N, CA, C and O of each residue as an XYZ file, in Angstrom:
436
protein
N      -5.620    -13.086     -2.592
C      -5.780    -12.095     -1.555
C      -5.208    -12.561     -0.226
O      -5.132    -11.774      0.717
N      -4.819    -13.781     -0.134
C      -4.372    -14.313      1.147
C      -2.864    -14.247      1.338
O      -2.354    -14.774      2.327
N      -2.138    -13.619      0.428
C      -0.691    -13.522      0.560
C      -0.343    -12.752      1.823
O      -0.945    -11.719      2.118
N       0.628    -13.260      2.561
C       1.073    -12.620      3.788
C       2.312    -11.783      3.481
O       3.429    -12.300      3.451
N       2.109    -10.506      3.257
C       3.200     -9.591      2.967
C       3.363     -8.677      4.179
O       2.550     -7.776      4.387
N       4.414     -8.903      4.986
C       4.544     -8.184      6.261
C       4.563     -6.667      6.136
O       4.122     -5.977      7.055
N       5.059     -6.129      5.028
C       5.121     -4.675      4.886
C       3.738     -4.057      4.668
O       3.600     -2.834      4.711
N       2.714     -4.881      4.436
C       1.356     -4.370      4.287
C       0.562     -4.407      5.595
O      -0.552     -3.886      5.666
N       1.135     -5.017      6.617
C       0.425     -5.215      7.886
C      -0.096     -3.898      8.474
O      -1.266     -3.804      8.845
N       0.765     -2.888      8.557
C       0.343     -1.618      9.158
C      -0.783     -0.966      8.359
O      -1.732     -0.442      8.942
N      -0.685     -0.994      7.040
C      -1.729     -0.401      6.202
C      -3.050     -1.139      6.397
O      -4.106     -0.509      6.467
N      -3.000     -2.462      6.485
C      -4.222     -3.243      6.697
C      -4.833     -2.931      8.056
O      -6.051     -2.794      8.173
N      -3.996     -2.817      9.083
C      -4.490     -2.521     10.427
C      -5.094     -1.119     10.492
O      -6.117     -0.914     11.144
N      -4.471     -0.168      9.827
C      -4.994      1.200      9.806
C      -6.348      1.241      9.104
O      -7.270      1.914      9.563
N      -6.465      0.524      7.996
C      -7.738      0.478      7.281
C      -8.813     -0.184      8.135
O      -9.945      0.298      8.189
N      -8.471     -1.286      8.805
C      -9.433     -1.982      9.664
C      -9.894     -1.072     10.804
O     -11.068     -1.085     11.172
N      -8.979     -0.289     11.359
C      -9.340      0.639     12.430
C     -10.291      1.716     11.915
O     -11.246      2.082     12.601
N     -10.036      2.220     10.717
C     -10.932      3.213     10.127
C     -12.322      2.622      9.902
O     -13.332      3.301     10.088
N     -12.361      1.375      9.508
C     -13.661      0.716      9.300
C     -14.410      0.586     10.620
O     -15.601      0.890     10.699
N     -13.711      0.136     11.653
C     -14.328     -0.005     12.978
C     -14.885      1.320     13.476
O     -15.963      1.365     14.068
N     -14.149      2.395     13.234
C     -14.526      3.722     13.722
C     -15.537      4.411     12.806
O     -16.060      5.474     13.141
N     -15.811      3.804     11.648
C     -16.748      4.397     10.709
C     -16.201      5.635     10.020
O     -16.954      6.545      9.672
N     -14.893      5.666      9.823
C     -14.260      6.841      9.221
C     -13.583      6.526      7.888
O     -12.584      7.155      7.540
N     -14.111      5.567      7.145
C     -13.523      5.237      5.851
C     -13.699      6.389      4.875
O     -14.747      7.034      4.838
N     -12.678      6.635      4.097
C     -12.745      7.669      3.064
C     -13.622      7.185      1.918
O     -13.819      5.982      1.750
N     -14.145      8.111      1.136
C     -14.988      7.720      0.004
C     -14.147      7.163     -1.138
O     -14.676      6.477     -2.013
N     -12.854      7.444     -1.143
C     -11.960      6.932     -2.182
C     -10.531      6.939     -1.649
O     -10.189      7.727     -0.768
N      -9.713      6.062     -2.189
C      -8.305      6.003     -1.801
C      -7.455      5.685     -3.017
O      -7.833      4.865     -3.854
N      -6.316      6.331     -3.109
C      -5.323      5.990     -4.124
C      -4.219      5.209     -3.438
O      -3.732      5.600     -2.377
N      -3.832      4.114     -4.046
C      -2.766      3.285     -3.483
C      -1.558      3.342     -4.412
O      -1.485      2.582     -5.377
N      -0.620      4.228     -4.133
C       0.552      4.358     -5.006
C       1.607      3.297     -4.686
O       2.765      3.613     -4.416
N       1.188      2.061     -4.724
C       2.064      0.936     -4.413
C       2.105      0.020     -5.625
O       1.061     -0.445     -6.081
N       3.282     -0.245     -6.148
C       3.366     -1.102     -7.338
C       2.779     -2.491     -7.091
O       2.786     -2.999     -5.970
N       2.280     -3.079     -8.153
C       1.707     -4.429     -8.059
C       2.719     -5.408     -7.474
O       2.357     -6.269     -6.672
N       3.976     -5.284     -7.868
C       5.017     -6.194     -7.383
C       5.231     -6.088     -5.877
O       5.718     -7.028     -5.248
N       4.864     -4.938     -5.297
C       5.003     -4.742     -3.854
C       3.720     -5.037     -3.096
O       3.648     -4.811     -1.888
N       2.714     -5.537     -3.787
C       1.466     -5.917     -3.142
C       0.364     -4.884     -3.268
O      -0.624     -4.954     -2.537
N       0.503     -3.929     -4.172
C      -0.506     -2.889     -4.321
C      -1.887     -3.416     -4.644
O      -2.871     -2.993     -4.038
N      -1.972     -4.332     -5.586
C      -3.274     -4.897     -5.953
C      -3.826     -5.739     -4.804
O      -5.022     -5.690     -4.515
N      -2.967     -6.501     -4.157
C      -3.420     -7.314     -3.018
C      -3.960     -6.448     -1.888
O      -4.972     -6.783     -1.272
N      -3.276     -5.324     -1.612
C      -3.747     -4.424     -0.565
C      -5.106     -3.838     -0.955
O      -6.020     -3.790     -0.132
N      -5.239     -3.401     -2.184
C      -6.515     -2.854     -2.643
C      -7.639     -3.876     -2.571
O      -8.756     -3.548     -2.171
N      -7.352     -5.095     -2.952
C      -8.365     -6.149     -2.898
C      -8.745     -6.467     -1.452
O      -9.917     -6.693     -1.150
N      -7.757     -6.484     -0.565
C      -8.046     -6.704      0.854
C      -8.955     -5.607      1.388
O      -9.942     -5.882      2.071
N      -8.612     -4.358      1.070
C      -9.384     -3.228      1.569
C     -10.819     -3.272      1.040
O     -11.767     -3.032      1.787
N     -10.972     -3.575     -0.230
C     -12.316     -3.663     -0.815
C     -13.106     -4.800     -0.177
O     -14.277     -4.631      0.163
N     -12.472     -5.950     -0.015
C     -13.166     -7.099      0.573
C     -13.598     -6.793      2.008
O     -14.705     -7.145      2.415
N     -12.724     -6.140      2.769
C     -13.077     -5.806      4.151
C     -14.196     -4.768      4.190
O     -15.106     -4.873      5.012
N     -14.140     -3.776      3.317
C     -15.184     -2.753      3.283
C     -16.536     -3.343      2.894
O     -17.573     -2.886      3.373
N     -16.529     -4.347      2.034
C     -17.773     -4.949      1.568
C     -18.291     -6.054      2.483
O     -19.463     -6.423      2.402
N     -17.433     -6.587      3.353
C     -17.795     -7.703      4.240
C     -18.946     -7.309      5.163
O     -18.952     -6.218      5.732
N     -19.910     -8.201      5.304
C     -21.063     -7.954      6.167
C     -20.750     -8.157      7.644
O     -21.463     -7.634      8.501
N     -19.708     -8.898      7.950
C     -19.326     -9.152      9.336
C     -18.557     -7.955      9.873
O     -17.582     -7.515      9.264
N     -18.985     -7.438     10.988
C     -18.332     -6.271     11.575
C     -17.498     -6.623     12.796
O     -17.131     -5.735     13.566
N     -17.194     -7.897     12.989
C     -16.513     -8.309     14.214
C     -15.027     -8.579     14.031
O     -14.323     -8.792     15.019
N     -14.535     -8.576     12.818
C     -13.132     -8.923     12.594
C     -12.435     -7.837     11.795
O     -13.074     -7.009     11.147
N     -11.109     -7.858     11.854
C     -10.289     -6.917     11.092
C      -9.840     -7.506      9.766
O      -8.968     -6.959      9.091
N     -10.445     -8.623      9.406
C     -10.196     -9.258      8.108
C     -11.553     -9.678      7.546
O     -12.489     -9.907      8.313
N     -11.676     -9.783      6.241
C     -12.948    -10.254      5.677
C     -13.282    -11.646      6.216
O     -12.405    -12.503      6.323
N     -14.551    -11.865      6.553
C     -14.939    -13.138      7.176
C     -14.813    -14.321      6.226
O     -14.525    -15.439      6.653
N     -15.029    -14.072      4.929
C     -14.935    -15.146      3.952
C     -16.180    -15.998      3.836
O     -16.239    -16.901      3.002
N     -17.189    -15.719      4.672
C     -18.380    -16.574      4.703
C     -19.667    -15.869      4.291
O     -20.593    -16.511      3.793
N     -19.732    -14.558      4.493
C     -20.970    -13.841      4.170
C     -21.150    -13.779      2.649
O     -20.233    -14.094      1.890
N     -22.336    -13.370      2.226
C     -22.625    -13.310      0.791
C     -21.648    -12.381      0.068
O     -21.168    -12.709     -1.017
N     -21.352    -11.222      0.665
C     -20.428    -10.283      0.030
C     -19.044    -10.895     -0.137
O     -18.438    -10.770     -1.201
N     -18.541    -11.549      0.891
C     -17.221    -12.183      0.799
C     -17.206    -13.274     -0.263
O     -16.235    -13.404     -1.007
N     -18.271    -14.054     -0.335
C     -18.336    -15.105     -1.350
C     -18.330    -14.514     -2.753
O     -17.673    -15.046     -3.648
N     -19.058    -13.417     -2.950
C     -19.079    -12.764     -4.255
C     -17.719    -12.162     -4.604
O     -17.268    -12.266     -5.744
N     -17.064    -11.529     -3.621
C     -15.726    -10.969     -3.857
C     -14.761    -12.088     -4.212
O     -13.999    -11.970     -5.172
N     -14.788    -13.172     -3.447
C     -13.873    -14.295     -3.706
C     -14.119    -14.937     -5.066
O     -13.195    -15.462     -5.687
N     -15.368    -14.894     -5.528
C     -15.704    -15.462     -6.838
C     -15.405    -14.478     -7.972
O     -15.495    -14.828     -9.149
N     -15.044    -13.235     -7.600
C     -14.766    -12.229     -8.614
C     -16.012    -11.680     -9.275
O     -15.949    -11.174    -10.396
N     -17.166    -11.775     -8.583
C     -18.413    -11.342     -9.210
C     -19.234    -10.395     -8.334
O     -20.447    -10.286     -8.517
N     -18.597     -9.714     -7.395
C     -19.340     -8.768     -6.551
C     -19.700     -7.549     -7.401
O     -18.815     -6.922     -7.983
N     -20.988     -7.207     -7.479
C     -21.400     -6.108     -8.356
C     -20.939     -4.723     -7.883
O     -21.003     -3.762     -8.650
N     -20.479     -4.607     -6.639
C     -20.027     -3.326     -6.116
C     -18.509     -3.215     -6.051
O     -17.988     -2.231     -5.525
N     -17.796     -4.194     -6.571
C     -16.334     -4.167     -6.570
C     -15.846     -3.899     -7.988
O     -16.136     -4.659     -8.912
N     -15.104     -2.813     -8.147
C     -14.579     -2.416     -9.452
C     -13.071     -2.235     -9.340
O     -12.604     -1.384     -8.584
N     -12.317     -3.016    -10.074
C     -10.861     -2.916    -10.068
C     -10.422     -2.184    -11.327
O     -10.715     -2.612    -12.444
N      -9.727     -1.095    -11.136
C      -9.204     -0.315    -12.259
C      -7.688     -0.379    -12.185
O      -7.082      0.126    -11.240
N      -7.078     -1.001    -13.185
C      -5.627     -1.143    -13.221
C      -5.088     -0.480    -14.476
O      -5.767     -0.385    -15.499
N      -3.858     -0.029    -14.368
C      -3.211      0.605    -15.516
C      -3.113     -0.383    -16.674
O      -2.834     -1.567    -16.484
N      -3.346      0.126    -17.858
C      -3.180     -0.641    -19.088
C      -1.790     -0.291    -19.613
O      -1.623      0.696    -20.330
N      -0.815     -1.085    -19.260
C       0.574     -0.740    -19.546
C       1.087      0.156    -18.430
O       1.106     -0.249    -17.268
N       1.502      1.365    -18.772
C       2.031      2.293    -17.771
C       1.037      3.352    -17.332
O       1.360      4.198    -16.498
N      -0.160      3.318    -17.880
C      -1.106      4.371    -17.546
C      -2.542      3.857    -17.558
O      -2.860      2.825    -18.150
N      -3.385      4.617    -16.884
C      -4.814      4.341    -16.919
C      -5.372      5.125    -18.096
O      -5.184      6.339    -18.182
N      -6.045      4.451    -18.986
C      -6.568      5.063    -20.204
C      -7.891      5.783    -19.923
O      -8.641      5.395    -19.027
N      -8.163      6.820    -20.688
C      -9.393      7.600    -20.546
C     -10.611      6.691    -20.686
O     -11.576      6.829    -19.935
N     -10.572      5.777    -21.628
C     -11.719      4.892    -21.838
C     -11.962      3.996    -20.621
O     -13.109      3.666    -20.320
N     -10.898      3.601    -19.919
C     -11.073      2.808    -18.700
C     -11.827      3.620    -17.648
O     -12.722      3.099    -16.982
N     -11.469      4.879    -17.503
C     -12.119      5.740    -16.515
C     -13.567      5.998    -16.915
O     -14.456      5.976    -16.064
N     -13.811      6.239    -18.189
C     -15.185      6.443    -18.653
C     -16.050      5.221    -18.367
O     -17.188      5.345    -17.914
N     -15.509      4.064    -18.631
C     -16.246      2.823    -18.381
C     -16.531      2.654    -16.886
O     -17.633      2.270    -16.495
N     -15.532      2.941    -16.063
C     -15.723      2.855    -14.619
C     -16.778      3.857    -14.157
O     -17.661      3.509    -13.373
N     -16.692      5.089    -14.633
C     -17.673      6.114    -14.252
C     -19.087      5.689    -14.625
O     -20.026      5.906    -13.860
N     -19.237      5.091    -15.790
C     -20.556      4.624    -16.216
C     -21.085      3.552    -15.263
O     -22.261      3.571    -14.899
N     -20.227      2.625    -14.860
C     -20.681      1.571    -13.958
C     -20.947      2.109    -12.549
O     -21.754      1.541    -11.814
N     -20.279      3.193    -12.170
C     -20.475      3.765    -10.840
C     -21.751      4.595    -10.731
O     -22.165      4.949     -9.627
N     -22.369      4.905    -11.849
C     -23.623      5.659    -11.774
C     -24.765      4.798    -11.265
O     -25.816      5.310    -10.881
N     -24.557      3.505    -11.264
C     -25.560      2.587    -10.706
C     -25.469      2.623     -9.187
O     -24.399      2.899     -8.643
N     -26.557      2.354     -8.500
C     -26.545      2.325     -7.039
C     -25.906      1.032     -6.560
O     -25.798      0.063     -7.311
N     -25.486      1.026     -5.304
C     -24.887     -0.160     -4.707
C     -25.863     -1.331     -4.789
O     -27.065     -1.167     -4.578
N     -25.351     -2.474     -5.087
C     -26.210     -3.652     -5.260
C     -26.364     -4.462     -3.973
O     -27.408     -5.075     -3.749
N     -25.341     -4.468     -3.136
C     -25.384     -5.294     -1.927
C     -25.623     -4.484     -0.660
O     -25.744     -5.061      0.420
N     -25.691     -3.179     -0.766
C     -25.985     -2.353      0.397
C     -24.852     -2.272      1.392
O     -25.094     -2.066      2.581
N     -23.610     -2.429      0.937
C     -22.473     -2.316      1.833
C     -22.236     -0.844      2.143
O     -23.006      0.023      1.729
N     -21.165     -0.578      2.874
C     -20.827      0.790      3.251
C     -21.003      1.708      2.062
O     -20.419      1.455      1.008
N     -21.760      2.730      2.187
C     -21.977      3.559      1.046
C     -22.324      4.934      1.300
O     -22.525      5.704      0.361
């Protein structure tokens, strides 16, 4: 998640501004290929949204939520990636089932 990809800077800043203003959308689609940093941008956005620190435009890396995200075990972070060239119905069903649970860490919700 720490890759410095300059073409993602504006998107990261816009997302951070939305977080500061309390205007985050309930969902976002990122039509950016993985090779162009799409997954990294999504992971950054999720980590920042889940971060307990509200003073920075980047995840603090120290709070419990950041530690869980960095360990890949945050119960409120769900990554859905295409299986080949498409997202399969079973992937969406599985995600929907896990989303019926309430937030575990009490982050933005």
